[in-house]
N, C-alpha and C positions, 0 to 999 in steps of 0.2 A: 504494500500500500504506500503510495507516495505521500510526501509531506503535505501537499495541497489537498489530497483526498482526506487525510487525517484531520487537517484543519477544518475542512468543510463539515466533516462529521461532528466534530466538537461544537462548531458554530451552530449547526442546525439543531443539535440536541439541546443546547442552552436557549436558543431562540424559540424553539418549540415550547419550552417550559414557560416562557413569557407569553406566548400566544395562547397557551391554555389558561393563563391567569393574567389577562391584560390589565387587571385592576392596579397592579403595582406600577405599571407605566403611567397610568393616570394619576396615581398618588404622587409620583415624582413631579408632576406638573402643578400640583396644588399650590405650593408656595410661590413659584414664579407667576402664576396667574393671579394670585392674590396681590402680589406686588404690582403687577400690571394694572389691575383694576382699581386698587385702593391707594397706591402710592403714585402711580404714573400721572394721574390728573393734577397732582400738586406741582408737577414740574412745568405745566403750561405757562404759569406766570413768570418763570425765571428761565425760559428757553434761550433768550438772547444772551444773557451773561454766560450761559453754559456752552455757547458756541454751536448750538444746534439749529440756528436760523429760526424759522417759524414753526418747525415741527419737532417737538421734544421727543416724539415717539421714535424718530430715527436715531436718537441718542440713547433712549432708555431700553428699547427692545433688544438691540444687539448685546447690551450689557446683561440682560436677563438670559439671553441665549448662552452666554458664556457662564453664567451662574449654573445653568443646567449642566453644561459640560463639566464644570469644575466639581460640583457636589455629587452629581450622578456618578461620575467616574471615581472620585476619591473614596466613596463609600461602597464601591463594588466589592471590596475585600470581605465584607460581611458574608457574602455568599460562599466565599472560599472557606471561611471558618466553619460554616455549616457543613460543607462538603468534607472537611477534615473530620468533624465529629461524627458524621454519618458513615465514614469509611469509604467515601467515593474516591478520594485521592489515593488511598491505599490500593484500591482495586485497579485504578488506572496505572499505578506504578508497575504492576506485573504484566502489563500489555506491551507489545513492541512499538506502540505509538511514540512518535517523536515528542520529546518534552517541550520543544518549541511549539509544536502544533497544539499541544494541550493548553498552552498559554495563549497563543495567537487566536485560536478559535473563540475563547472567552472574550478576548479584547475586541475582536471584530463584532461580536454580539453586542457588547456595550456601545460600540460606536454606532451601530445601526439603531439601537433603542434611543440613544441620545439625539440622533439626527431626526428621528420621528417626533420626539418630544419637542425639539426646537422648531420643527415645521408646524406642529399644532399650535404652539405658542404664538408664532408669527401670524398664523391664520386668524387666531383670536384677536390679535392687535389690528389686523387688516379689517375685520368685520366690525369690531366694536369702536375702534378709534381712527379708522380711515388711514391706517399706516400705508405708505407707498414706498417700499424699499426698492432699490435698483434690482431688477431680476437677477442679473449676473452676479451682482454683489451679494445677494442673498445666498445664491448657490455656493459662492466662494466662502462665505461666512460659515455655512454648514460644513464645508471641507475643513475649515480652520478649527471648528469646534470638535470635529472628529479626530483631528490630529492631536489636539491637546488632551482629548479624552483617552486616546490610545496610550499616551504616556502616563497619565494619571492613574488609569485603571491598572496598568502594569505594575506601577509602584504600589498601589493599594493591595494587589494580590501578593506582592513580595512581603509587604508589611504584615499581611494576614498570616502568611506562612511563618513569619518570624515570631509573632505574638501568640497565635493560636488561641486567642481569647477575644470575645466581643468587647469585654470591659477594657482591656488594654488597648485594643484597636481603636475603640471610640475615644479614649482619652488622648491618644496621640493625634488622631485626625481632628478632633475638636481644637486641640492646641495649635495645630497648623492651619486649619481652614479659616478661623476667624481673622487672623492677621492678613492672610491672603485675600480674603473677601474685602476687608476694610481698605486695604492698600492697593486694590486693583482698579478702583474707580468703576466698579460694576454698577452701583446704584447712582452715583454722582461723579462727574468728572473731577479728577484731582486738581485741575486748574482752579477750582473754587477754593482750595485750601491754601494755607500759608506756605511759604517757601520750604520750610523744613519738612512739612508733610509731603510736598511734591517730590522732594529729594528722596525720601524714604520710598515713595511709590515707584520711582524710577528703578529702584533696586529690586522691585518685585517683577519678575518676568511676565507674570500674568497681566500686569497693567499694559504692557506693550501689545499683548494679544487682544485685549479689550479695545485699545486704540485702533488697531488694525481692523477689527470687526466693525467699528463705527464708521471708519472711512469707507470700507467696502459697502456697507449698507446704504450709504448716501451716494455711492457711485464715484467716489473720489479715488480712482485707481492709481493715479499718479502721486498720491500722497506718500511722503516718507514714512508715515505711520504704517502703511501697508507693507512696505519692504522690511522695515525694522521688525515690526510685529510678526511677520511671517517667518523671518530668519530666527528670531528668538523662540517662537513657538515650535518650529521644527527641531531646533537644537535641543530644547528642553525635552520634547517628546522622545527624541533619540536617546538622550542620557537616561531618562526614566525607564524607557523600554529596555535598554541594556541592563539596567539594574534589576528590573523585573525578570528578564530572561535568565540572567545568571543565578538569581536566587531560586527561581523555579527549577532550573536544571540541577542545582546543588541539593535542594530539598527533596527532589524526586529522583535522585540518582539511584 
């Protein structure tokens, strides 16, 4: 059996589990939609200072898409902890399947689910708030969120294998996710903050991803934010993916 066939089998097995119980996909959308409906309208009065022109939704919606990609992928490791406890990982260890395929199949499933969630969120903004994103920019934003999700989910699986406990995993993820969220500009552009806060935000690679997504959404393909954000996002995803692959291979040797 080839690597790609093995990856496809793992991908379909995990995707089928989501299709059997799509409620979890919708639950993952609850918080972003609440932000969209209850927080988004507050931004209409300050759209100008935030640099979004006359449409604050072109600023806010891509940030929420990145929130989906960030938190949906960071907490993917909880499924791995369950599989460890249920003995699923142990049974997979005795198969001839490639360890890389076992990880990649799971990561691809996470990417697909998050892209579907991001699409649904955007459609809600289009219907309720007359959002008009650039079509090509929207597609490229989905690709960007899929890339960052691949890296984050790989790292989350590696962390799950290292901790083997929901409590330990949750403690680490909560400690990391809150600073990443606040310093990424997902909810509000960091240009609204003081200089020292903007400097801290620049050190957060996800802030560049968010800037790139906003530029793509409004169709500003020539913006330096797009090039810098894409480069940072791909580099981060590769590093996290390598960490995940090495950890998965070592733990499942």
